N, C-alpha and C positions, 0 to 999 in steps of 0.2 A: 381308509377302512370302509369295507363294504358291509352293509347290514342286511339281515334277513330275519325271519321269525321261525322259532322252534315251538313245538307243542308238547305240553305235558297234559295228557288227556285233552280237554278242550281249552286249557289255559295256555296263553302264549307268552313267550319271553323273547327278548331281543338276542339275536345271535350276531356276533361280530366275526367277520371273515377277513383274514389278512394272509398275505402271501410273502414269501421270501424267495427270490431267484438269485442264484449265485453260480459262478463258474466252478464247476466241480464235476465229478462223475455223474453221467446222466441218470436221473432218478426223480421220482415224484412221490412225495409222502404227504398223507393227509392225517392231521392230528386233531383229535376231538370228535371223530365221527365213528359210529359203530362199525366194527370190523366187517360185518356182512354187507355193508353199503360201500365198501372201499372200491367197488367197481366204478364209482364216480370218477376215479382217477383215469380210467380208460376213456370215458366219455370226454373228460376235460382235455386229455392229451390229443384225442382225435380232433376235437374242435380247434385246438391250438395249431395243429398241422393244417387243417382246412383254411385257417387264417394266415398261413405261411409264416408262422412264428418260428424262428430258428431256435431249436431246443438243444442243439449239439453242445455237449459238455455243460449242461445246465442242470443244477439240482433245484427242484421246485419243492418248497415246503408250504403247505396250506394249513392254517390253524383256525379252528372254529371254537369260539369261546362264548359263554363260560364253559370251562372244562368240566365242571362238576355236574352239568346238565346233560342228559342223554339226548343225542341228536340222531334221529332215524329218518329214513326216507331219502328220496332223490331230489327234493325241493330246494336243496342248497347248491345244485350243480351250476346254475347260471351265476350265482353270487361268487362261487369259487373261481369260475372262469374269469369273471370280471376282476377279481382280486389279483390273479396272475397277470392278466393283461395290463392292469394298472402298473405293475412292476416292470414289465418288459417294454412298454411303449416309450418312444422318445419323448412324446408330449402326452403325459398322463391326463386322462379326462377327470373331471371333477364329479364326485358323487357326494352330496351333502348328507348330513345326519338325519334329514327328513325323508330320505329315499330308502325304500325297502325293495329287495330283489327276490322274487319268487319264481322258480321254474326249474324244470328238468331239461336235460339236453339229449338229443338223439345223436348218433354218430355222424349224421349228415348235416348237423348245424341247426336243426329245428329246435325251437324252444317249446317244450311240451308241458301240458298240465300234469299234475301228480295227485296221488291219493292224499287228501288233506288240504288241497289248495284253498277251498272255500273257507274252512275254519282258520287257515293261516292268514288269509286276506282279512277276515273279520278281526282276528287278533292284531294284525298290523294296524288296522284302523284304531282299535282300542289303545294300542301303544303310542298313538299319535303320529304315525307316518302319514305324510300328505302327498307323497309321490311314490307310486308303486309300479315297478316293472313286472309284468306277468305275461304268461302265454296268451295267445289270441283266444278270447272268449266272446260270447255273445254280448256285444256292447250294451244292448238295451237293458240287460240285467242291472247294470251299474249306473244307468242314467240319472237315478235319483241322488247320486252323490255329487253335489254341486261343488263342494270345496276340495275335491280330491282329483288329482291328475293321475289317470290310469294310462299306462303306455302298453299297448298290445303289440307283441312282436311274434312273427311267425318264424323267422330265421334269425340266428344270432347276429349275422353280419348286417341286419337292418338296424341294429341299435346304434 
């Protein structure tokens, strides 16, 4: 299970991201995300193609929970992509419960900052996450956080 952070105003809550990939008619469905943000699906599919993931005859279902909380914005893109990759890789990678994934995706594989990144990061810290994957930022801003491991990524394939 991949974890991220959602915001209600300035308050954060943990978002669990899981994926199911099965042999069926090609399709990608995102459950638990506002309808106007569903273009995340296109960014995720584009990045899966960049990574040479075979999607022929695969139905991908991505679920963001809790279902009763409104999730808006593009900051869940990287978490959703990781959830799908976790299901399709022969040797799945480990992401522990202390890891939070924050970031948007470009169509070319770049991990991008998003509106609300700094409040999401602040809330991730308050929720107790100790390992956070996020877009490349000015590292000096976060130098004071000695007990936190921040992983700055420019391109998704650097993860």
